[in-house]
LOFIFI-754932 format. One record per atom (N, C-alpha, C): x, z negated, y. Coordinates in steps of 0.05 Angstrom, whole numbers, plus 5000, padded with zeros to 4 digits. Example, Ala and Ser with C-alpha at 12.3 -4.5 7.8 and 13.67 -1.06 7.14 Angstrom:
REM LOFIFI-754932
PALO    u    w    v
PALO 5264 4844 4886
PALO 5246 4844 4910
PALO 5264 4844 4934
PALO 5257 4858 4955
PALO 5273 4857 4979
PALO 5258 4843 5001
//
This chain:
REM LOFIFI-754932
PALO    u    w    v
PALO 3951 4067 4734
PALO 3977 4069 4724
PALO 3985 4098 4719
PALO 3967 4114 4709
PALO 3972 4142 4703
PALO 3977 4157 4729
PALO 3962 4150 4750
PALO 3965 4164 4775
PALO 3992 4157 4788
PALO 4001 4132 4785
PALO 4028 4124 4796
PALO 4050 4138 4781
PALO 4048 4142 4756
PALO 4068 4156 4740
PALO 4069 4186 4749
PALO 4046 4198 4754
PALO 4046 4225 4763
PALO 4059 4228 4791
PALO 4054 4209 4808
PALO 4066 4209 4835
PALO 4096 4206 4833
PALO 4105 4188 4815
PALO 4134 4183 4812
PALO 4147 4208 4801
PALO 4135 4222 4782
PALO 4146 4247 4770
PALO 4147 4269 4792
PALO 4126 4271 4808
PALO 4126 4290 4830
PALO 4148 4284 4850
PALO 4152 4259 4856
PALO 4174 4251 4874
PALO 4201 4258 4863
PALO 4204 4253 4837
PALO 4229 4259 4823
PALO 4234 4289 4823
PALO 4214 4305 4819
PALO 4217 4334 4819
PALO 4225 4343 4847
PALO 4213 4332 4868
PALO 4220 4339 4896
PALO 4249 4332 4901
PALO 4258 4309 4892
PALO 4286 4301 4896
PALO 4305 4320 4881
PALO 4298 4328 4857
PALO 4315 4346 4841
PALO 4317 4373 4855
PALO 4294 4383 4865
PALO 4294 4408 4880
PALO 4311 4407 4905
PALO 4308 4385 4920
PALO 4324 4382 4945
PALO 4354 4381 4938
PALO 4362 4366 4918
PALO 4390 4364 4910
PALO 4400 4391 4901
PALO 4384 4406 4886
PALO 4392 4433 4877
PALO 4396 4451 4901
PALO 4378 4451 4921
PALO 4381 4467 4944
PALO 4407 4461 4960
PALO 4412 4435 4963
PALO 4437 4427 4977
PALO 4461 4437 4962
PALO 4461 4434 4935
PALO 4484 4444 4919
PALO 4487 4474 4921
PALO 4465 4489 4921
PALO 4467 4518 4924
PALO 4478 4526 4951
PALO 4468 4513 4972
PALO 4478 4518 4999
PALO 4508 4513 5001
PALO 4517 4490 4990
PALO 4545 4483 4991
PALO 4562 4503 4975
PALO 4552 4511 4952
PALO 4566 4530 4935
PALO 4569 4557 4949
PALO 4548 4566 4962
PALO 4549 4592 4976
PALO 4569 4591 4999
PALO 4570 4570 5014
PALO 4590 4567 5035
PALO 4618 4568 5024
PALO 4623 4554 5002
PALO 4650 4554 4990
PALO 4657 4582 4979
PALO 4638 4596 4968
PALO 4644 4622 4957
PALO 4652 4641 4980
PALO 4638 4639 5003
PALO 4645 4656 5026
PALO 4673 4650 5037
PALO 4680 4624 5036
PALO 4707 4616 5045
PALO 4728 4628 5027
PALO 4723 4627 5001
PALO 4742 4638 4981
PALO 4744 4668 4985
PALO 4722 4682 4990
PALO 4723 4711 4994
PALO 4740 4718 5019
PALO 4737 4702 5040
PALO 4752 4707 5064
PALO 4782 4702 5060
PALO 4789 4682 5045
PALO 4817 4676 5039
PALO 4829 4698 5022
PALO 4814 4707 5002
PALO 4823 4729 4985
PALO 4827 4755 5001
PALO 4808 4760 5019
PALO 4810 4784 5036
PALO 4835 4782 5054
PALO 4840 4759 5066
PALO 4864 4755 5083
PALO 4890 4759 5066
PALO 4890 4748 5042
PALO 4914 4751 5025
PALO 4919 4780 5018
PALO 4897 4794 5013
PALO 4899 4823 5006
PALO 4910 4839 5029
PALO 4900 4833 5053
PALO 4910 4846 5077
PALO 4940 4841 5082
PALO 4948 4816 5078
PALO 4976 4809 5081
PALO 4993 4824 5061
PALO 4984 4825 5036
PALO 4998 4838 5014
PALO 5001 4868 5021
PALO 4980 4881 5030
PALO 4980 4909 5037
PALO 4999 4914 5060
PALO 4998 4897 5080
PALO 5016 4900 5103
PALO 5045 4898 5095
PALO 5051 4878 5079
PALO 5079 4874 5070
PALO 5088 4898 5054
PALO 5071 4907 5036
PALO 5079 4930 5020
PALO 5084 4955 5037
PALO 5067 4960 5057
PALO 5070 4983 5074
PALO 5096 4980 5091
PALO 5102 4956 5101
PALO 5125 4952 5118
PALO 5151 4954 5102
PALO 5151 4945 5077
PALO 5176 4944 5062
PALO 5180 4969 5045
PALO 5160 4985 5041
PALO 5163 5008 5023
PALO 5184 5028 5032
PALO 5183 5035 5058
PALO 5201 5055 5068
PALO 5230 5048 5066
PALO 5238 5024 5076
PALO 5266 5016 5074
PALO 5276 5014 5045
PALO 5259 5003 5028
PALO 5267 5001 5000
PALO 5270 5028 4987
PALO 5251 5046 4992
PALO 5252 5073 4980
PALO 5277 5087 4989
PALO 5283 5086 5015
PALO 5306 5100 5025
PALO 5333 5090 5014
PALO 5334 5064 5008
PALO 5358 5052 4998
PALO 5360 5052 4967
PALO 5340 5063 4954
PALO 5340 5064 4925
PALO 5362 5083 4915
PALO 5379 5072 4898
PALO 5401 5088 4886
PALO 5390 5105 4863
PALO 5398 5130 4863
PALO 5389 5148 4842
PALO 5411 5152 4821
PALO 5404 5167 4801
PALO 5424 5174 4780
PALO 5439 5199 4787
PALO 5439 5207 4812
PALO 5452 5231 4822
PALO 5478 5222 4837
PALO 5499 5218 4823
PALO 5525 5210 4835
PALO 5522 5184 4851
PALO 5505 5167 4843
PALO 5500 5141 4857
PALO 5491 5145 4886
PALO 5479 5167 4892
PALO 5469 5172 4919
PALO 5442 5159 4922
PALO 5436 5148 4945
PALO 5409 5137 4949
PALO 5391 5158 4960
PALO 5365 5152 4962
PALO 5345 5172 4971
PALO 5351 5181 4999
PALO 5360 5163 5016
PALO 5366 5170 5044
PALO 5388 5192 5044
PALO 5409 5189 5028
PALO 5430 5209 5027
PALO 5420 5235 5016
PALO 5403 5234 4997
PALO 5391 5259 4986
PALO 5375 5274 5007
PALO 5359 5258 5022
PALO 5342 5271 5043
PALO 5359 5282 5065
PALO 5380 5268 5073
PALO 5397 5279 5094
PALO 5410 5305 5084
PALO 5420 5305 5059
PALO 5432 5329 5049
PALO 5411 5351 5047
PALO 5387 5345 5039
PALO 5366 5365 5037
PALO 5360 5377 5064
PALO 5360 5360 5085
PALO 5352 5369 5112
PALO 5374 5384 5126
PALO 5399 5377 5121
PALO 5420 5388 5138
PALO 5443 5402 5124
PALO 5450 5395 5100
PALO 5475 5404 5088
PALO 5471 5422 5063
PALO 5454 5413 5045
PALO 5448 5427 5019
PALO 5473 5431 5002
PALO 5488 5409 4998
PALO 5512 5411 4981
PALO 5510 5395 4955
PALO 5493 5374 4955
PALO 5492 5356 4932
PALO 5476 5370 4910
PALO 5487 5370 4886
PALO 5474 5380 4862
PALO 5471 5356 4842
PALO 5448 5354 4831
PALO 5442 5333 4811
PALO 5435 5346 4785
PALO 5455 5355 4771
PALO 5450 5370 4747
PALO 5439 5397 4755
PALO 5415 5403 4745
PALO 5402 5429 4752
PALO 5386 5427 4777
PALO 5384 5403 4789
PALO 5367 5399 4813
PALO 5384 5397 4838
PALO 5374 5408 4860
PALO 5388 5404 4885
PALO 5378 5377 4897
PALO 5388 5370 4920
PALO 5381 5344 4932
PALO 5352 5342 4939
PALO 5339 5365 4947
PALO 5311 5364 4954
PALO 5294 5359 4929
PALO 5300 5372 4908
PALO 5284 5369 4883
PALO 5288 5340 4872
PALO 5312 5330 4873
PALO 5318 5303 4863
PALO 5303 5282 4880
PALO 5304 5286 4907
PALO 5290 5267 4925
PALO 5260 5268 4919
PALO 5249 5292 4915
PALO 5221 5294 4908
PALO 5214 5279 4883
PALO 5231 5283 4863
PALO 5226 5270 4836
PALO 5227 5239 4839
PALO 5247 5229 4852
PALO 5250 5200 4855
PALO 5228 5188 4872
PALO 5221 5201 4894
PALO 5200 5190 4912
PALO 5173 5191 4898
PALO 5168 5212 4883
PALO 5142 5214 4869
PALO 5140 5192 4848
PALO 5161 5188 4832
PALO 5160 5167 4812
PALO 5156 5140 4823
PALO 5171 5133 4844
PALO 5169 5106 4856
PALO 5142 5102 4869
PALO 5132 5123 4883
PALO 5106 5121 4896
PALO 5084 5117 4876
PALO 5084 5132 4854
PALO 5063 5130 4834
PALO 5064 5102 4821
PALO 5087 5091 4817
PALO 5089 5064 4804
PALO 5083 5042 4824
PALO 5086 5046 4850
PALO 5082 5026 4869
PALO 5052 5023 4877
PALO 5040 5046 4882
PALO 5012 5046 4892
PALO 4993 5052 4869
PALO 4973 5036 4865
PALO 4954 5041 4844
PALO 4933 5060 4853
PALO 4914 5065 4836
PALO 4893 5085 4841
PALO 4874 5077 4863
PALO 4874 5052 4872
PALO 4856 5044 4892
PALO 4866 5049 4921
PALO 4891 5056 4923
PALO 4902 5062 4950
PALO 4897 5091 4957
PALO 4892 5096 4982
PALO 4893 5123 4992
PALO 4918 5123 5009
PALO 4937 5140 5003
PALO 4962 5141 5018
PALO 4972 5169 5021
PALO 4990 5172 5040
PALO 5004 5198 5044
PALO 5032 5191 5052
PALO 5051 5202 5037
PALO 5080 5197 5043
PALO 5092 5224 5050
PALO 5104 5226 5074
PALO 5116 5251 5082
PALO 5143 5246 5096
PALO 5160 5265 5095
PALO 5186 5264 5108
PALO 5186 5285 5130
PALO 5191 5275 5155
PALO 5191 5293 5178
PALO 5219 5297 5188
PALO 5226 5322 5195
PALO 5251 5328 5207
PALO 5245 5338 5235
PALO 5254 5322 5255
PALO 5248 5329 5283
PALO 5219 5335 5287
PALO 5202 5317 5277
PALO 5172 5317 5279
PALO 5158 5339 5265
PALO 5171 5353 5246
PALO 5158 5373 5230
PALO 5164 5367 5201
PALO 5146 5375 5183
PALO 5149 5370 5155
PALO 5175 5382 5145
PALO 5191 5367 5130
PALO 5217 5375 5120
PALO 5213 5396 5098
PALO 5224 5419 5101
PALO 5222 5440 5080
PALO 5236 5430 5055
PALO 5223 5435 5032
PALO 5235 5427 5007
PALO 5226 5400 4997
PALO 5213 5385 5014
PALO 5203 5358 5006
PALO 5173 5359 5006
PALO 5161 5352 4984
PALO 5132 5353 4981
PALO 5119 5329 4995
PALO 5095 5333 5005
PALO 5079 5311 5015
PALO 5067 5298 4990
PALO 5071 5272 4987
PALO 5060 5257 4964
PALO 5036 5242 4973
PALO 5013 5247 4960
PALO 4989 5233 4969
PALO 4970 5228 4946
PALO 4954 5208 4949
PALO 4934 5201 4930
PALO 4907 5201 4945
PALO 4891 5220 4940
PALO 4865 5222 4953
PALO 4842 5219 4934
PALO 4848 5209 4909
PALO 4826 5206 4890
PALO 4805 5185 4898
PALO 4813 5162 4909
PALO 4793 5144 4918
PALO 4778 5155 4942
PALO 4755 5144 4948
PALO 4740 5154 4972
PALO 4757 5150 4997
PALO 4753 5167 5016
PALO 4767 5164 5042
PALO 4758 5139 5055
PALO 4775 5128 5072
PALO 4768 5102 5085
PALO 4762 5106 5114
PALO 4757 5130 5123
PALO 4748 5134 5150
PALO 4771 5130 5170
PALO 4766 5116 5191
PALO 4786 5112 5212
PALO 4805 5089 5207
PALO 4801 5075 5186
PALO 4818 5051 5180
PALO 4844 5060 5166
PALO 4862 5070 5183
PALO 4888 5080 5172
PALO 4910 5064 5185
PALO 4931 5059 5169
PALO 4954 5045 5178
PALO 4978 5062 5172
PALO 4995 5066 5192
PALO 5018 5083 5189
PALO 5044 5066 5194
PALO 5063 5070 5177
PALO 5089 5057 5179
PALO 5110 5079 5179
PALO 5128 5079 5198
PALO 5149 5099 5199
PALO 5176 5085 5194
PALO 5193 5099 5180
PALO 5220 5089 5175
PALO 5240 5110 5182
PALO 5255 5106 5204
PALO 5274 5127 5211
PALO 5298 5128 5192
PALO 5308 5152 5188
PALO 5332 5156 5172
PALO 5351 5173 5188
PALO 5361 5162 5210
PALO 5377 5177 5229
PALO 5403 5186 5215
PALO 5413 5208 5225
PALO 5437 5219 5213
PALO 5458 5224 5234
PALO 5482 5222 5226
PALO 5505 5229 5243
PALO 5527 5238 5224
PALO 5526 5262 5215
PALO 5545 5272 5196
PALO 5562 5293 5210
PALO 5586 5286 5217
PALO 5603 5305 5231
PALO 5589 5315 5257
PALO 5585 5341 5258
PALO 5572 5352 5282
PALO 5542 5355 5278
PALO 5532 5345 5255
PALO 5503 5348 5250
PALO 5488 5324 5260
PALO 5470 5328 5279
PALO 5453 5306 5289
PALO 5424 5314 5284
PALO 5410 5296 5274
PALO 5382 5302 5269
PALO 5366 5276 5266
PALO 5341 5279 5264
PALO 5323 5257 5263
PALO 5304 5260 5239
PALO 5308 5244 5218
PALO 5290 5244 5195
PALO 5273 5219 5196
PALO 5248 5222 5190
PALO 5230 5199 5190
PALO 5213 5200 5165
PALO 5212 5177 5152
PALO 5194 5174 5128
PALO 5168 5162 5139
PALO 5146 5175 5134
PALO 5120 5166 5145
PALO 5101 5159 5122
PALO 5092 5135 5121
PALO 5073 5126 5101
PALO 5047 5120 5115
PALO 5026 5135 5109
PALO 4999 5130 5120
PALO 4983 5119 5097
PALO 4969 5096 5102
PALO 4956 5082 5080
PALO 4929 5071 5090
PALO 4910 5071 5073
PALO 4885 5057 5078
PALO 4875 5045 5052
PALO 4859 5024 5054
PALO 4850 5011 5030
PALO 4823 4999 5034
//
């Protein structure tokens, strides 16, 4: 009788161990699926942010005579007539773009925002970048947003360029 009880207990232990292994295996598969879904959602969120940031930034109305950032950049690049209190259009555009960029991107993003005039850095506009996190190597994503101008006889090409990695 004692030997049968020992065999039954050993069988019960084997069954418990097998059930535990099956549960662990199932749990690990589900955790991997959740990680993949979270990673995909994060990629989608980053892509949408990168694609929408430029148009929204350019159309943001400032407290400078209700001019938007696009108008300030155009004035900065071609005309230099808009004054926003003690600031000219370049300084005001810098101020607004820096504030919005800092509030939009957290410390985990590596990004660089620049404004190009005819493929060269626009004088008077600072490059805004966050390089505190580690570099991400070759995994960079760039989104460009044109801000074409046609002001009287002034024709030019302004482009807002956001380079981002995460």
